[in-house]
C-alpha positions in Angstrom: -4.1 33.0 -5.9 -6.4 35.3 -4.8 -4.9 39.3 -3.0 -6.7 37.5 0.5 -4.5 37.0 3.7 -3.6 33.3 3.3 -5.7 30.8 5.4 -2.7 29.3 6.4 1.3 30.1 5.9 4.2 27.7 6.6 7.3 29.2 7.6 10.8 27.7 7.6 9.1 24.5 9.7 12.3 22.1 11.2 11.5 18.5 13.0 14.7 17.1 13.8 14.5 13.5 15.9 17.4 12.3 18.4 18.4 9.0 17.4 20.1 7.1 20.1 21.7 3.2 19.7 21.0 2.3 22.7 18.2 3.5 25.8 21.3 4.5 28.3 22.6 7.2 25.9 19.3 8.9 26.7 20.4 9.0 30.3 24.1 10.0 29.3 22.6 12.8 27.3 20.5 14.0 29.8 23.0 14.3 32.9 26.7 14.1 31.6 26.4 17.4 28.9 25.3 19.8 31.6 28.0 18.2 34.3 30.6 18.9 31.5 29.6 22.7 30.9 30.2 23.0 35.0 33.4 21.5 34.1 33.9 23.9 31.6 34.3 21.0 29.2 33.1 20.8 25.5 29.5 19.0 25.8 29.7 15.7 24.0 26.4 14.4 22.1 25.1 10.9 22.8 22.3 10.9 19.4 22.6 11.5 15.9 20.2 13.3 14.1 17.9 12.9 11.6 15.6 16.1 10.1 12.4 14.9 9.0 11.7 18.3 7.8 13.7 21.0 7.0 12.9 24.7 5.9 9.8 23.5 4.8 7.9 27.3 4.0 4.6 27.9 1.7 1.0 30.1 2.0 -2.4 28.4 1.1 -5.1 30.5 -0.1 -8.9 29.8 1.0 -10.2 27.8 -1.4 -6.7 26.0 -2.4 -6.4 21.4 -2.3 -2.7 21.6 -1.6 -1.3 17.8 -2.7 1.3 16.7 -1.0 3.0 13.9 -2.5 6.4 11.9 -1.9 8.2 8.3 -1.3 7.8 6.8 2.3 9.9 8.8 4.7 9.6 11.7 3.3 8.5 14.1 5.5 4.1 14.0 4.9 2.6 12.3 7.3 5.0 14.5 10.0 4.6 17.9 8.0 0.2 17.6 8.4 0.5 16.3 12.0 2.8 20.0 12.8 -0.3 21.2 10.7 -3.0 20.2 12.5 -1.1 20.9 16.4 -0.6 17.0 17.0 3.2 17.4 16.3 5.7 20.1 17.9 8.0 22.2 15.2 11.8 22.1 16.6 11.5 25.5 14.3 9.8 27.5 12.5 6.1 28.5 13.0 2.6 27.8 11.4 -0.3 30.4 11.2 -3.5 29.0 10.9 -6.9 31.2 9.9 -9.7 28.7 10.5 -11.0 25.4 12.0 -8.7 23.1 11.3 -10.3 19.4 11.4 -7.4 16.5 10.3 -8.4 13.0 9.0 -4.8 11.5 9.9 -3.5 7.6 10.5 -6.3 5.9 11.7 -7.3 6.6 15.6 -4.7 9.6 15.9 -7.4 11.7 17.3 -9.3 8.8 19.2 -8.6 7.2 23.0 -9.3 3.8 22.3 -10.4 3.6 26.0 -13.5 5.7 25.1 -16.8 4.5 23.0 -17.5 6.2 19.7 -19.9 9.3 21.3 -17.5 9.6 24.2 -14.6 10.4 21.2 -16.9 12.7 19.2 -17.3 15.0 22.0 -13.7 14.4 22.8 -12.3 15.2 19.4 -15.2 18.2 19.2 -13.8 20.0 22.0 -9.9 19.3 20.9 -11.6 21.2 17.4 -12.9 24.1 19.7 -16.5 22.7 20.3 -18.2 22.7 22.9 -20.7 19.5 24.7 -23.5 21.4 23.8 -22.6 22.4 20.1 -21.3 18.4 19.6 -24.6 17.4 21.0 -26.8 19.0 18.4 -24.7 17.4 15.8 -24.2 13.7 17.6 -27.3 11.9 15.8 -26.4 13.6 12.1 -23.0 12.2 12.7 -24.1 9.2 14.0 -26.3 8.8 11.4 -23.6 9.7 8.4 -20.9 6.9 10.4 -23.4 4.2 10.0 -22.1 2.1 12.4 -24.8 1.4 14.3 -24.6 0.5 18.5 -20.8 0.2 17.9 -21.0 3.5 18.9 -22.0 2.9 22.3 -18.7 0.3 22.4 -15.1 1.6 23.0 -12.7 2.7 19.4 -10.6 -0.2 20.4 -13.1 -3.1 19.2 -13.2 -1.4 16.0 -12.2 -2.3 12.6 -10.5 0.3 10.6 -13.1 0.9 8.1 -15.3 1.4 11.3 -12.8 4.1 12.5 -12.5 6.0 9.6 -16.2 5.8 9.3 -16.7 7.9 12.4 -13.1 10.0 12.2 -15.2 11.5 8.6 -18.4 11.8 10.4 -17.2 13.7 13.0 -15.0 16.1 9.8 -18.1 16.8 8.0 -20.0 17.8 10.7 -17.7 20.3 12.9 -17.7 23.3 10.2 -14.1 23.1 9.2 -12.8 25.4 7.2 -9.5 23.5 6.6 -9.6 19.8 5.9 -6.1 17.4 6.3 -6.7 14.0 5.3 -3.8 11.8 5.1 -4.6 8.6 2.8 -7.2 8.0 5.5 -9.7 6.8 2.5 -8.3 4.2 1.4 -9.8 2.0 4.3 -13.5 1.4 4.3 -16.3 0.3 1.7 -16.8 1.4 -1.8 -20.2 3.1 -0.7 -18.6 4.8 2.4 -15.7 6.6 0.4 -18.0 7.1 -2.7 -19.8 9.2 -0.1 -16.9 11.0 1.4 -16.0 12.0 -2.1 -19.2 13.5 -2.9 -18.0 15.8 0.2 -15.2 16.5 -0.4 -15.8 17.7 -4.2 -18.3 19.7 -2.8 -16.1 20.9 0.4 -13.1 22.3 -1.7 -15.2 24.8 -4.2 -15.3 26.9 -1.1 -13.0 25.0 1.5 -9.3 24.4 2.1 -7.6 21.1 2.3 -4.7 19.4 2.3 -4.8 15.8 0.9 -1.9 13.5 1.2 -2.0 10.2 -1.3 0.5 7.8 -3.0 -1.7 8.2 -5.6 -0.7 10.9 -8.3 -4.2 10.1 -10.4 -6.4 11.3 -7.1 -3.9 14.4 -6.4 -3.9 15.3 -10.6 -7.9 14.9 -10.0 -8.8 17.1 -6.9 -6.0 19.9 -6.2 -5.4 22.7 -7.6 -1.5 23.1 -6.2 1.0 20.4 -5.3 4.3 20.0 -3.0 6.4 17.1 -3.8 8.5 16.4 -0.4 11.9 14.7 -0.8 13.7 13.7 2.4 12.4 16.4 4.4 12.8 19.2 1.8 10.3 20.7 -0.8 11.7 19.2 -4.0 9.3 21.1 -6.5 6.2 22.6 -6.3 3.4 23.8 -9.1 0.3 22.7 -11.5 -0.1 19.5 -10.5 -0.2 17.6 -13.8 3.5 18.6 -14.4 4.4 17.9 -11.0 3.4 14.7 -10.6 5.1 13.5 -14.2 8.3 14.7 -13.0 7.8 12.7 -9.5 6.8 9.8 -11.3 10.0 9.9 -13.6 12.0 10.6 -10.4 10.8 7.3 -8.9 11.3 5.6 -12.1 14.5 6.2 -12.5 15.7 5.1 -8.8 13.6 2.0 -8.8 14.9 0.7 -12.2 18.4 2.4 -11.8 17.5 4.9 -15.1 20.0 7.4 -16.2 18.7 10.9 -17.1 20.9 10.2 -20.2 18.3 7.2 -21.4 15.0 9.6 -20.6 16.4 12.1 -23.3 17.4 9.7 -26.0 15.1 8.5 -28.4 14.0 4.3 -27.6 15.9 1.9 -30.2 13.1 0.4 -32.7 12.5 -3.4 -32.6 11.6 -5.7 -35.3 8.7 -7.4 -34.0 5.0 -6.9 -35.4 1.6 -8.2 -33.4 -1.5 -7.8 -34.2 -4.1 -8.4 -37.2 -4.4 -5.4 -39.9 -7.9 -6.3 -40.5 -10.5 -4.6 -38.1 -13.4 -7.1 -37.4 -17.0 -5.5 -37.3 -16.8 -6.0 -33.9 -14.1 -4.9 -32.3 -12.1 -7.2 -29.6 -8.9 -7.1 -28.2 -7.0 -10.0 -29.9 -5.4 -10.4 -26.6 -8.7 -11.3 -24.7 -8.4 -15.2 -25.7 -4.8 -15.3 -23.9 -5.4 -13.0 -21.1 -8.7 -14.9 -20.2 -6.4 -17.9 -19.6 -4.1 -16.2 -17.0 -4.1 -14.8 -13.5 -4.8 -11.3 -15.5 -8.2 -11.9 -16.8 -10.1 -8.7 -15.6 -12.6 -10.4 -13.2 -15.4 -8.2 -11.7 -18.0 -8.4 -8.9 -21.2 -7.2 -9.5 -22.9 -6.5 -6.1 -26.9 -5.5 -5.2 -28.6 -2.7 -6.4 -28.6 -0.6 -4.0 -32.5 1.3 -4.0 -32.0 3.1 -0.6 -28.8 4.9 -2.0 -28.3 8.7 -2.0 -30.8 10.4 -4.0 -32.1 13.6 -5.6 -34.5 14.8 -8.0 -38.0 16.2 -8.7 -39.8 12.6 -8.3 -42.1 13.2 -11.4 -40.3 9.2 -12.0 -37.8 7.0 -10.2 -35.3 4.4 -10.8 -36.7 0.9 -9.3 -33.8 -1.4 -10.2 -30.4 -1.2 -12.2 -28.5 -4.2 -13.2 -25.7 -6.2 -16.0 -27.1 -8.8 -17.9 -25.2 -10.7 -20.7 -27.1 -10.7 -24.4 -29.4 -13.1 -23.5 -31.0 -10.9 -20.7 -29.7 -13.1 -17.6 -28.6 -11.4 -15.0 -24.7 -11.7 -14.3 -22.9 -10.9 -10.8 -19.6 -11.4 -12.4 -18.6 -10.4 -15.2 -15.5 -10.4 -17.0 -13.4 -7.4 -18.9 -13.8 -6.7 -22.8 -16.8 -9.2 -22.9 -20.3 -7.6 -24.2 -22.8 -7.1 -21.4 -25.9 -5.5 -21.0 -26.9 -2.6 -18.6 -30.9 -2.8 -17.6 -32.2 0.7 -15.8 -35.4 -0.6 -14.5 -37.8 3.3 -14.0 -41.2 4.2 -12.9 -43.2 7.1 -14.3 -45.2 8.7 -11.4 -46.5 11.7 -13.7 -46.7 11.9 -17.5 -43.9 12.5 -18.9 -42.8 13.5 -22.3 -39.7 12.1 -24.2 -37.5 11.3 -20.9 -34.0 10.9 -20.9 -32.4 8.2 -18.9 -28.1 7.7 -18.9 -25.8 6.5 -16.7 -21.6 7.1 -15.3 -19.3 4.6 -14.1 -17.4 6.0 -11.5 -14.3 5.1 -9.4 -13.5 5.0 -5.9 -12.9 9.1 -6.5 -15.9 9.6 -7.9 -14.6 10.1 -11.5 -16.6 9.6 -14.1 -14.9 7.0 -16.2 -17.5 6.6 -18.9 -20.9 6.7 -19.5 -24.0 7.7 -21.6 -27.8 8.3 -22.6 -30.9 8.2 -24.3 -31.3 11.0 -26.1 -29.4 10.8 -29.2 -31.3 7.2 -30.2 -34.8 9.0 -29.1 -33.9 12.5 -30.4 -36.7 12.2 -33.2 -39.3 10.2 -31.6 -41.9 11.3 -29.8 -42.4 9.0 -26.2 -45.0 9.4 -23.6 -45.2 8.3 -20.4 -48.5 7.8 -18.0 -48.5 7.9 -14.8 -47.3 4.4 -13.1 -46.4 3.1 -16.1 -42.8 1.1 -15.7 -40.4 1.5 -18.4 -36.9 0.1 -19.0 -33.5 1.2 -20.7 -31.1 -1.1 -22.2 -27.3 -0.3 -23.2 -25.3 -2.6 -24.8 -21.6 -2.5 -24.6 -18.2 -4.3 -24.3 -17.2 -3.9 -20.8 -14.2 -1.8 -20.1 -11.1 -3.6 -18.5 -10.3 -1.6 -15.6 -7.6 -1.7 -12.4 -8.0 -3.6 -9.4 -10.7 -1.4 -7.3 -14.2 -0.5 -6.0 -16.3 1.1 -9.0 -20.2 2.5 -8.7 -22.8 2.9 -11.3 -25.1 6.3 -11.1 -28.1 6.1 -13.3 -30.8 9.3 -13.5 -33.7 9.9 -15.3 -34.2 13.3 -16.6 -36.9 15.9 -19.1 -35.6 18.0 -21.2 -32.0 18.0 -23.9 -28.4 16.9 -23.2 -28.0 20.9 -22.1 -31.4 21.6 -21.0 -32.9 19.2 -18.6 -34.5 18.4 -15.3 -33.1 16.0 -13.3 -36.6 13.6 -11.7 -33.7 10.8 -10.2 -30.6 10.7 -10.1 -29.3 7.4 -7.6 -26.0 8.2 -6.2 -23.8 4.8 -6.7 -27.1 2.4 -7.2 -24.8 -0.6 -8.7 -21.6 -1.4 -6.9 -19.1 -3.7 -8.4 -15.4 -4.6 -7.7 -12.5 -5.6 -10.2 -10.6 -8.6 -8.4 -7.8 -8.6 -11.0 -6.7 -6.9 -14.3 -4.0 -6.2 -16.4 -4.4 -2.8 -16.4 -2.0 -0.8 -14.0 -1.4 2.2 -14.7 -4.7 4.1 -16.2 -8.1 4.5 -15.4 -9.7 1.9 -18.0 -8.5 -0.3 -21.1 -10.1 -0.2 -24.2 -9.7 -3.3 -26.2 -7.0 -3.1 -28.9 -8.0 -4.2 -32.2 -4.1 -4.7 -33.6 -0.7 -3.9 -31.9 2.3 -3.2 -33.8 5.6 -2.5 -33.9 7.2 -1.5 -37.2 11.1 -0.9 -37.7 11.5 2.1 -39.5 14.9 1.5 -41.7 12.7 -1.5 -43.4 12.9 -0.9 -47.1 9.0 -0.3 -49.1 9.0 -3.8 -50.0 10.1 -5.3 -46.6 7.6 -3.0 -45.1 4.4 -4.3 -47.8 5.5 -8.1 -46.9 5.7 -7.7 -43.2 5.2 -11.2 -41.1 3.1 -11.2 -38.3 3.7 -12.3 -34.7 0.2 -13.0 -33.1 -0.4 -13.2 -29.1 -0.5 -17.1 -28.4 -3.7 -18.6 -28.4 
């Protein structure tokens, strides 16, 4: 934490709602208690109180990214609405130092009867920007949202993805000091989500972000501090990894009726062994044949190459195509996790290049780099010179790891130099998108081939251990 004045101070925030059993009770509550006071009777209460938030206090320094986690109904969205000014607290104060832009539930800052452009001006006015300032930004906002002529149509006919596109485009261009984001980026196509994540990762280098998500992986990856809300109170706060682990353990105990003593005790051993002891020369998951006959088969759909994706570099060479193929160089539009694939990156030199490096990253929807590689080590001791207008290819052959259901992208690049000291010639963001439709992987970023899986009982004798039998996955 820096010694500077916090950009956000939340002190003793409470939010209480009055819950009435029937509509007539509202009228009774409005009329009868004042009458009872006049008659000096004890006023009767015709409602029950629901405390959505209770005594919430914390401070946020400039440059922090604060994650807020908790189960549904914990008070996360209520807290963000109070901070953003769209909801009034019952008690407590919020002290803000800077412009706040919020992306809360879909369309919360928009009037559904107004057109997209009219809503851009409206949202700008809410954030303190006059019409003249928003007019300067309008063209860039429309280009970023990329919803075409729909900007001239009423918001009420927009899809949820279009609403998010427009709202995020405004946020990007209003020079906000604090961003508040409430799960909204789970909506929208993969290409736009990747573009938003690039902006977010750049913004959090200097700006302040409050980020609500049920995805603890996203929270750990993006945030520097986490608040865990439970029943309207701060249950715990601190380092993201630690808080997320406690939250997941608590959620598991509640949903699976697991007691604390079960977590503290050592799990029992079981008497079964699964797997091959011999690792083949070509590692292959021994369960793959079985999985590929079930609905857990890791089917991935490959979309078309995106040559106009955002890019940067000195442009002495460019990437002209990216594709997935099988071992016989046949282009694939559908692959299965665990099977062999080849990634081909077609390039073209625009000037003489000496020893180019071609590489790639595979990223998930949050922009996290899952895996990647490049040609540097393979050609480290080889001299390769390319002349202007010469076309060349880089091939990467590997087994595709199993991936959880979701959207992914491949970002290729060309550079000149070394692994540690190089100049990028062309980096193409999200050039090839693909989607995992089904998977056996749930609580991990990727699944790697398991050539053997065993469960060994610790109290077997030496002779029994040496002669233990093997139980195989059914085939």
